C-alpha positions in Angstrom: -8.4 3.9 -13.6 -6.0 4.9 -10.8 -3.2 3.0 -9.2 -3.3 1.9 -5.5 -0.7 0.2 -3.4 -1.7 -2.5 -0.9 0.8 -2.6 1.9 0.4 -5.7 4.0 1.2 -5.1 7.7 1.7 -7.1 10.8 1.7 -10.6 9.4 3.1 -13.5 11.4 4.8 -16.2 9.4 3.7 -19.9 9.9 6.3 -22.1 11.5 5.2 -25.4 10.0 5.8 -26.1 6.2 2.2 -27.4 5.7 0.8 -24.2 7.2 3.1 -22.1 5.0 1.9 -24.0 1.9 -1.7 -23.6 2.8 -1.4 -19.8 3.4 0.6 -19.4 0.2 -2.1 -21.1 -1.8 -4.7 -18.8 -0.3 -2.6 -15.7 -1.2 -2.1 -17.0 -4.7 -5.9 -17.6 -5.2 -6.8 -14.2 -3.7 -4.3 -12.3 -5.9 -5.4 -14.3 -8.9 -9.0 -13.3 -8.3 -8.0 -9.6 -8.4 -6.2 -10.2 -11.7 -9.2 -12.1 -13.2 -11.3 -9.0 -12.5 -8.8 -6.8 -14.3 -7.4 -4.9 -11.3 -3.9 -6.4 -10.9 -1.1 -4.1 -12.0 1.8 -5.9 -10.2 1.3 -8.8 -7.9 4.2 -7.5 -5.7 6.2 -9.7 -3.4 6.3 -10.8 0.2 9.2 -9.1 2.1 11.8 -10.4 4.5 11.1 -9.5 8.1 14.6 -7.9 8.5 16.4 -5.1 6.7 17.8 -1.6 7.4 16.1 1.7 8.2 17.7 4.7 6.6 17.2 8.3 7.8 19.3 10.6 5.7 22.9 9.5 6.6 21.9 7.3 9.6 21.4 3.5 9.0 20.1 1.3 11.7 18.9 -2.3 11.9 15.2 -2.8 11.5 12.3 -3.0 11.0 11.5 -5.0 14.0 9.0 -7.9 14.1 7.6 -6.7 17.4 6.2 -3.7 15.6 2.6 -4.0 14.5 3.5 -1.6 11.7 5.8 -4.2 10.0 5.4 -4.1 6.3 5.5 -7.7 5.1 4.6 -7.3 1.4 2.9 -5.2 -1.3 0.7 -5.4 -4.4 -0.1 -2.7 -7.0 -3.6 -2.6 -8.2 -5.8 -0.5 -10.5 -9.3 0.7 -9.4 -11.7 3.5 -10.3 -11.4 5.0 -6.9 -10.3 4.5 -3.3 -13.7 2.8 -2.3 -13.3 0.2 -5.1 -9.6 -0.4 -4.0 -10.8 -1.0 -0.4 -13.5 -3.3 -1.6 -10.8 -5.4 -3.4 -9.1 -6.1 0.0 -12.0 -8.3 1.0 -10.8 -11.9 1.4 -7.1 -11.0 1.9 -5.4 -13.8 3.8 -3.6 -11.4 6.0 -6.8 -10.8 7.9 -6.8 -14.4 9.0 -3.6 -13.8 11.1 -4.7 -10.4 12.5 -2.8 -8.3 10.0 -4.1 -5.4 8.0 -4.0 -3.9 4.5 -3.1 -0.3 4.1 -4.5 1.1 0.8 -2.6 4.0 -0.6 -3.4 6.0 -3.8 -0.4 6.5 -6.0 0.3 10.0 -7.2 0.7 10.1 -11.0 3.8 12.1 -12.0 4.3 13.1 -15.6 7.8 12.2 -16.7 
């Protein structure tokens, strides 16, 4: 099995508490289903929509919510290959709000 990182991009956050609760429950159920199939390595976390961007010695505000590329969370999974990892994205709640999942293979480094 290899490790893959799911980067969740472009999510808009619900404004009403009831909507937030509903989407949270869908995320919990979807991630739980990945774990029940033996593919969950680390459930990850949602990320704040603000922060800093660092390029060597230059620090700027960002990322910016207007950017479709905004990373709003991550999950680490295990799968036999990239195709299986992509298959595991099916049903991800981010698709309901026009977001996407970037699937990135992790490089194993012997330490």
